[in-house]
N, C-alpha and C positions, 0 to 999 in steps of 0.2 A: 260426604264428599270423598273421603280416602276408601272406604271399604267396599271398593267396588269389583266384580269380577272381571277380567281382562281375558279375552281370548281370541281364537281364530289365527293372527299370524304371530309366529313366535320364532326369534332367532336366538340360538345359543352358539356359546364360544368357550374356549378355554381361557382363563383368568391368570393375571399375574402372580396372583396370591391369593389362595383358597378357591371357592367356587365362583363362576363367573354367573353375571346378570344376563337376563334375556329382555327382548324387546316384546312388549306386549299391545297389540293395536286392538281396540274394542270397536267393532262396526255394527253389531246389531242392533241393541237398544239404544234410542238418543243419539247425542252428537258423538263424533269418533273422539275417544280420548287415547292417550299415549301413555304407557306406563314403562318403566324398567324395574324389573324384580330381580332378586335372588334370595330364594328362602322365602322367610317372613319379611325381609325387608323392601321397600319400593319407594321409586320416585313416580310422580304422575303428574301429567298435565293439568293446569287449573280448570276447573267446573265451567268457567265463562268463555273459555276457548285455549286453542293451543297458541295462537298468534294474539298478542297484544301491543297495540300501537297508540300512542298519545298524540292527540290531534291538536294540542292547545299546552299553554305554560301560564300558569298561575300561582302567585304567591312563592316563587322561588322553587317550582318544581312542576314536572309534567302534569297536565290535566286534559281531562274530556277524554280518556281511555275508550278506546273501541277493540272489540274482540271477535274473533273469528275462529270457526271450527272446520276440520277439512273437508272439501268436497269428495275428494277421491283417495283410494289407495291402491298404489300399485308395485308390483315387483319387478325391478330390473337387475338381473344378475345378483349380486350380494347385497344389492340396496333396496329397501323399504322405501318408498318415495309417498308422500302426503302432499296434496295441493287444494289450495282454497284460494279465496279472495275477499276482498275487506272494502267495503265500501267508504270513500270519504268525499266531502265536499269538493267538486271538481274534478272526481277521477276515482281510481280504484287500486289498490296494491294487490298484485298477484305475488302469491305466497308459496313456499316449498319447503318441505324437510326432508332430506335425504339421510336415512339411517343405515348403518351397517356395523358390524362386530370389528374392533380394531384395537389392539394393544390390552386386550382383555377388558374392554370395557363397550358402552355402547357410543359410538361417533355420530355425530349429526352436523351436517352443513345446512344453514338454514339460508333461504335466498328471499330478499323483499326487492320486488320490482314496483316501481310507480308509475302508473299510466294515468296521465292528467293533462288538461290543457296548460296548467301552469305549475311553477315549483310549489312544493307544499312546505309551509313555513312552520317553525316552532313545533317539530313534531319528534316524538322518542320512539325507537324501538328497543324490543326487549327479548329476552329468553327468560322464561319462568318455568320452573318445577317445584312441586309441594311434597314435602315429607310430613307422616302422621306423627308430628312430635314438636314440643315447645320448650322454651327454656333457653339459657345460656349457653348451650352445648356447642357452640359452633367455633369452627378454626379458620381464620383467615391468615395464611403464614405471613410472618412478619408483622402483623398487624393486631391480631384477636387470638386470643386463648380462652375458650369457654368464659367471656365477659370481661376479662381482665379486672377483675372487682378490685384488686389491690391499688389500680390506678385511678380510680373513681374520684379519690379526693382532691389530686392535684389538678382535675379540669383540663390537663394536658395529654391524656391519654385516651386512646380511643376505648370505650367501654359498652357494653351490650348486655343490658339485663335479661333479655328473651321475653319481655312482656308484651303483650298484644300492643301493636303498633310501633313497636321498636324497629329500625332499620339500621343497616351498617352497608354502606357501598362507598367504595373506594376505587381509583382508577388503576387499572389492571398491573400498569407498568410499576406500580408501587410494591405489588405482593413479591416476595422473595421466592414464591412458586405459585404461579396463577390457577389457584382453585380455591375454591368454598368447600368446606364441610360441615356436615352435622352429625350428631349422634343422640339417640333417644332410646330410654329404657323400654323393654318387651318384655313382661312378664318378669323372668329370673336373670334375663340377659340384656344386652344392649345391640342394636343395631344402627348402621352409620350408612350416609350418602356423601357423594362429593359431585360438585359440577367443576369440571375442568375447562379452561379457557385458552384458545389461541390469541394471545394479546395482540391488538392492533389499534391504530386510531382509528376514531369514527369518520367516514367519509362526509363531505358536505357539512363539517361541524360550523357551528356560529363561533367558537372560541378558537385560537389557535392552539394546537398541540392539545386538543381535545381528544382523549382515549375513551374506551369503552369501560364502562364501570363492572364490578362484580361483588357481590356479597349476598347478604340474606336479610330477612325481615320476618317478623313473628305476627301469626295472625291469631284467632282466638284458642285453635287446640293444633294447629299446625305451623311449618316454618316453610318459608319460600327461600329457595335457591335462585338467584336472579343475575342476569347481565343487564344493563341499559346501554344506550349510545352516548352516554356522558354523564348523567345526574348522579351525584355522589351527596351522602349522607353520613353524619356520626352524630352520636352523643345528644340525640334528640334535635339535632339540627340540620335543615335541608341545604343544598349548595354549598357546603363547606368541605374543603380537604385538610389533612394533617401534612402539611407542607413545610411547618417550620417548627422547631424544637417547643417553643414555648405553648404551642396550642395549636388551633386551627385558624385558616385563612378563608374568606369568602371565594366561593367559585360558581358564580351565579351565570344564568343564560346558557347551559349547555345543551341547547336544543340542535336541530338540524333543519336545514332548509334543501329539500331534496328537489331535484330538477326533473323534466317529465324525461321517461326513459331510464332514468337512474337505476342500476342493479347494485344491492348491496350483500354481500355474503358475509355470515358469522359461521365459524366452526366452534365445536365444544364437543366434550364428552361427558357421558353420563355413567355413575358406577353406585350400584348398593352393595351391602355385603354385611355380614354378622361382625361384631365389634368383640374381641377375645376379652376385653376386660374395660370396666369404665375408665373414660378418659384418653382411650387409646384409637379412637374413630379417626384420627389423622394419619395413622400410621400408614396405611394402604394407599390413602390419598398422595402421601409422600412419595412412595414406592412408584405409583402410576406416574406420578410428574417427573420423576427420574427418568424413567423408560420414556416417556414422550418427548421430553424435551432435551435430553442426553446433554446435561452442562458440561460434561468432560469431554465431549468431542470435540477435537480440536483440527480436524482434517481440513475444515474451511478457513484455518488460521495459519498465519505466517510461520515457518519454522523459527527455532530458536537463532540459528545462523542469519537467517534472514532478518530477524529484529535487531541483532547485534550490529551487521554490517549498515541497516537503516540508520541506528544510532550514531555511528560513526560518521556516516556520511553528513549527517545532520550537525554533529560536532565539527566537522571541517569547516563548514561554512559561517561559524560562529569564531572562526581565528582571525585575529587581528594582528597585524605586524607593520606598524606605523612608526617609523623613526627611532627613538627610544622605548616605545611602546611595543609589547609583544605579549601575548596571550590570548585565553578566550573569553570573548565577551559575555 
């Protein structure tokens, strides 16, 4: 599944640190596949399809997954656009991915359009890409570093052994930086990959304040970096979140109910790279996240003087002067 040659369309650009990845689209043999490459490192779309949507919900988790491959590939200026359709009961999804180079990575804006006679209930949207390595060497900032083995005994800490079937998905807004990265050994070196998210609530969500989730899952010999429109998992349990200090709380029924004509977009970035030494695969992803989201930028925030004046105005509204009593409430 992983060792496939990708050719034809190639986009290259300069990176933020080290060499930059390129976008490869395979159009010749079999279904169209999407890959992001950098030297020997590679992220690739799943064999079953570029787009995956669950049509149901069972046992606290998305069920009845349907998949689709692109029907067309076109170039529009700096964008490489792939389009496809996915049939469902009562209608179809019209799907598209638009890729370009940005911020030293490959950016994609994925669009889901539901064309049906009625609302599509209990569905789950996703973004999925695979790397050819397994194990616990993933990083979810502020949540997981290489499996968190020292936290396994307590049962209160997210852990991830990286064994087949293991999953770790958390709400995007809980990440210190919104990316999932993974590194894996390759001969005498290490390679790395990252999926960066533009965090946002999931539209048409079943739950109040339901956000997209971000994380990773382990297959037989590969690891999937993925996003879903709400479902979360940790420590061998589905539909739970790490929301309290003592451990995990239930977080069920995180599906979507999508009305006819709805358009949903999700923006993300893909990066692959050589890793300078074992354990350092997250470093490039951290630099990329700082570059993407500019947490130190304050141009859209009030000035220090405005903040002080605002606090003073509010303090004055709390002044009480009544009879023998005077002071701030």
